C-alpha positions in Angstrom: 96.6 34.9 62.6 92.9 35.0 61.9 91.9 36.8 58.8 88.6 38.6 58.6 87.1 39.1 55.2 84.5 41.7 55.7 82.1 43.7 53.2 83.4 47.2 52.6 81.5 49.5 54.8 81.7 52.1 57.5 82.9 49.8 60.3 85.1 47.8 58.2 86.8 50.8 56.7 87.5 52.2 60.1 88.9 48.9 61.1 91.1 49.0 58.1 92.3 52.4 58.7 93.4 51.6 62.2 95.5 48.7 61.1 97.2 50.6 58.5 98.1 53.3 60.7 99.6 50.6 63.1 101.8 49.1 60.3 99.7 46.3 59.6 98.6 44.8 56.1 95.2 45.0 54.5 93.7 43.7 51.3 91.4 46.0 49.4 89.7 46.1 46.1 90.7 48.3 43.0 89.3 48.5 39.6 92.1 46.1 38.2 92.9 43.4 40.8 92.8 43.2 44.6 95.8 45.1 46.3 97.7 44.0 49.6 98.5 47.4 51.1 100.5 48.7 53.8 101.8 52.3 54.6 104.3 53.1 51.9 106.5 55.2 54.0 106.9 52.6 56.8 109.7 50.2 55.9 108.6 47.7 58.6 105.0 47.7 57.3 106.2 47.4 53.6 108.5 44.5 54.6 105.4 42.6 55.8 103.7 42.8 52.4 106.9 41.1 51.1 106.6 38.3 53.7 103.0 37.7 53.3 103.3 37.5 49.5 106.7 35.5 49.7 107.5 38.1 47.2 111.4 38.8 46.1 112.7 42.0 47.5 114.0 43.2 44.1 110.4 43.4 42.8 109.1 47.3 43.4 105.7 48.1 44.7 103.1 50.6 43.4 102.3 53.5 45.8 98.5 54.2 45.7 97.2 57.9 46.5 93.7 59.3 46.5 94.7 62.9 45.6 97.6 64.4 43.7 98.6 66.4 46.8 99.5 63.2 48.7 102.5 62.9 46.1 104.1 66.1 47.6 107.4 65.3 49.1 107.4 61.9 47.6 108.3 62.3 43.9 109.1 64.7 41.2 105.8 65.3 39.4 106.8 66.3 35.7 104.7 68.5 33.3 104.3 65.0 31.4 103.0 63.5 34.5 100.5 66.1 35.3 99.2 65.7 31.5 98.6 61.9 32.1 97.0 62.4 35.4 94.6 64.6 34.0 93.7 62.3 31.2 93.8 59.0 33.2 93.5 59.6 36.9 91.7 58.0 38.7 92.2 54.8 36.7 94.5 52.0 35.6 97.8 54.0 34.9 100.9 53.8 37.0 103.8 56.2 36.4 107.3 55.9 37.4 108.7 59.1 38.7 111.9 60.2 40.5 111.4 59.5 44.2 112.7 61.3 47.1 114.5 60.1 50.3 111.2 59.8 52.1 110.2 56.8 50.2 111.9 53.9 51.7 114.3 51.9 49.4 112.3 48.7 50.3 109.2 50.0 48.7 111.0 50.9 45.3 113.4 47.9 45.6 116.2 50.2 45.7 115.2 51.9 42.3 115.6 55.8 42.0 112.1 55.9 40.7 108.8 55.2 42.5 105.6 53.8 40.9 102.4 55.8 41.6 98.9 55.5 40.7 95.3 56.7 41.8 93.0 53.8 41.6 89.4 54.1 40.2 87.3 52.1 42.7 85.2 53.8 45.5 86.5 51.4 48.3 90.2 51.9 47.5 89.6 55.7 47.2 87.7 56.0 50.5 90.2 53.9 52.3 93.1 56.1 50.9 91.1 59.2 51.9 90.2 58.1 55.5 93.8 56.6 56.5 95.5 59.6 54.9 98.4 57.5 54.0 100.2 56.7 50.6 99.6 52.9 50.3 102.0 50.5 48.8 100.2 47.7 47.3 101.1 44.8 44.9 98.5 42.3 43.9 96.9 40.4 47.0 98.1 36.9 46.0 101.0 34.6 46.8 104.0 35.6 44.6 103.8 33.9 41.2 100.2 32.9 41.5 97.3 34.3 39.3 96.3 37.7 40.7 93.0 37.9 42.7 90.1 39.6 41.2 87.6 38.9 43.9 87.8 38.7 47.9 87.4 34.9 47.7 90.8 34.6 45.6 92.5 36.9 48.3 91.3 34.7 51.2 92.5 31.6 49.3 96.0 32.8 49.1 96.3 35.1 52.2 94.1 33.3 55.0 96.3 33.2 58.1 98.9 35.8 56.6 97.0 39.1 57.0 94.5 40.5 59.6 91.6 42.0 57.2 90.3 41.7 53.5 87.8 44.4 52.5 85.4 42.8 50.0 84.3 45.1 47.2 83.2 42.6 44.8 84.6 41.6 41.6 87.3 43.7 39.9 86.0 45.4 36.8 89.2 45.6 34.7 90.7 42.2 35.7 94.5 42.7 34.8 96.9 45.1 36.6 97.4 48.7 35.6 99.5 49.9 32.9 103.1 50.8 34.3 104.7 53.8 32.0 108.3 55.0 32.8 108.4 58.9 32.5 112.1 59.0 33.5 113.3 59.3 29.9 112.2 61.8 27.1 109.5 59.5 25.6 107.2 57.7 27.9 107.8 53.9 27.7 105.4 51.1 28.9 107.0 48.5 30.9 103.8 46.6 31.9 100.8 46.9 29.6 97.4 47.4 31.0 94.0 48.9 30.0 95.5 52.2 29.2 97.4 51.5 25.9 100.4 53.0 24.2 98.0 54.6 21.6 96.1 56.2 24.6 99.0 57.5 26.2 100.5 58.9 22.9 97.2 60.7 22.2 98.1 62.8 25.2 101.8 62.8 25.4 102.6 62.9 21.5 104.3 59.6 21.6 104.9 56.4 23.6 107.1 53.3 23.2 106.4 49.8 24.6 109.6 48.0 26.2 110.9 44.8 24.5 110.6 43.1 27.7 106.8 43.1 27.6 106.7 40.1 25.6 109.9 38.3 26.5 111.4 37.0 29.6 113.9 39.1 31.6 117.7 38.3 30.8 119.7 36.8 33.4 120.8 39.5 35.8 118.4 42.0 34.2 116.6 44.2 36.7 113.1 44.5 37.1 112.0 48.1 36.8 108.4 47.4 37.2 106.2 45.0 38.9 105.0 42.0 36.8 108.0 41.4 34.8 109.2 38.0 36.2 109.7 35.2 34.0 106.9 33.0 35.3 104.3 35.3 36.9 100.5 35.0 37.4 100.9 31.4 37.0 98.6 28.3 37.3 99.7 25.2 38.8 99.5 23.3 35.4 101.8 23.9 32.5 100.3 26.3 30.1 100.8 26.8 26.5 99.3 29.6 24.4 98.3 29.3 20.9 97.8 32.5 18.4 96.1 32.5 15.1 92.7 32.0 13.3 90.1 29.9 15.3 90.3 26.9 13.1 94.1 26.7 12.9 94.3 27.1 16.6 91.6 24.4 17.3 93.5 22.0 15.1 96.7 22.7 17.1 95.2 22.6 20.4 93.1 19.5 19.7 96.1 17.5 18.8 97.9 18.5 22.1 94.5 17.9 24.0 94.1 14.2 22.6 97.7 13.5 23.4 97.4 14.4 27.1 94.7 12.6 29.6 94.3 15.8 32.0 94.2 18.7 29.6 91.8 21.6 29.5 91.1 24.3 26.9 90.6 28.0 27.3 89.2 29.4 24.0 87.6 32.5 22.6 83.7 32.2 23.1 83.1 31.9 19.1 85.6 29.2 18.9 84.0 26.8 21.6 81.8 24.7 19.2 85.2 23.6 17.7 86.0 21.9 20.8 82.8 19.9 21.3 82.9 17.1 23.7 86.2 18.3 25.5 86.7 20.3 28.6 86.8 23.7 27.1 86.2 27.0 28.8 85.4 30.5 27.6 87.9 33.4 27.8 85.3 35.7 26.2 85.5 37.0 22.7 87.4 40.4 22.9 90.7 40.9 24.5 88.8 43.1 27.1 86.6 40.1 28.2 89.6 37.8 28.0 91.6 40.4 30.5 88.5 40.2 32.8 88.3 36.6 32.9 91.8 35.3 32.6 92.8 35.2 36.4 89.5 33.8 37.4 90.0 30.9 34.8 93.3 30.1 35.9 92.3 29.8 39.4 89.3 27.5 38.3 91.8 25.5 36.3 93.8 24.8 39.7 90.7 23.8 41.3 90.2 21.2 38.4 93.6 19.7 39.2 94.6 19.6 35.3 98.0 19.0 34.4 98.0 21.2 31.1 96.3 24.2 29.9 95.8 24.9 26.4 94.9 28.6 25.7 93.9 30.5 22.7 95.4 34.0 22.8 95.2 37.3 20.6 97.7 39.0 18.5 99.8 41.0 21.1 98.8 44.7 20.1 96.7 47.4 21.1 94.1 46.5 23.8 95.2 42.7 23.6 98.7 43.3 24.6 97.8 43.5 28.3 96.0 40.1 28.3 98.9 38.4 25.9 101.5 39.8 28.4 99.8 37.9 31.3 99.2 34.8 29.3 102.8 34.8 28.1 104.3 35.1 31.7 101.7 32.5 33.1 103.0 30.3 30.4 106.6 30.9 30.8 106.6 32.2 27.5 105.5 28.8 25.8 103.6 30.5 22.9 102.7 28.8 19.7 101.9 30.7 16.6 99.7 28.7 14.1 
């Protein structure tokens, strides 16, 4: 299969809509990462997403819409969901709501809930409006690989697997959306993102964070949300994450670095002088900068062919929780506190 990578525009959007309506798969940009989309109500089309990604069938997908009215007949929109939509849509917040029988089980991995969100990206919104379909879309990478934040990343993973990639430039946020479960009495974050527990609590009154956010799933434990696999977002090299003050982290990282001939370092911008003369790359200074740069850096490390990535993380709280969740899963939870 030939894979076209075209700048998002009138003609390429028209082509994308035609493909989606015929049950094909199209990659498109959102503010978080690039998505791999197909008609959420067409089981055969959704199956093509899983095949292109080589994604386990027990990993649910997120259904993207341009407007709330597209949710009619798909799920039960509660009063709590309405308040969160008012506050955060369009934006990087996905909600788990009770689904109807119109949504195929393959889209939700057989779960009674469906994940829904409205992306805050002009290309994604225009695509959803023009095609008129709810679009199921996980990240547009091969399963387990770092998520794509540019069209080039998608092409690297999906060349020959899908017919079209819409190029809308680099993604602004850089990590996937927050997933919040609204099936209980209190909203519970299953996957952290740019919308934090504190943000949600300010609207809903309270919000909890699932324990599984910073630990691997137990054997036989179901994944109610995307992004909960044990080793996810992973580079080819082994990765270890270090958390602590700059000087203490640098001491620990340098000791590991000197013992490995093919290691690289990912560190906070302010800490880079501590690694002078070594292969060290910036993750930015703030957690938001780290989130924006992380997947790009992991793909760059793949290109370098390193065997070990020694990365400086942040304390897993507030806005840092999202990037630390991704770093932890990329490192298979090999985290060292110093």
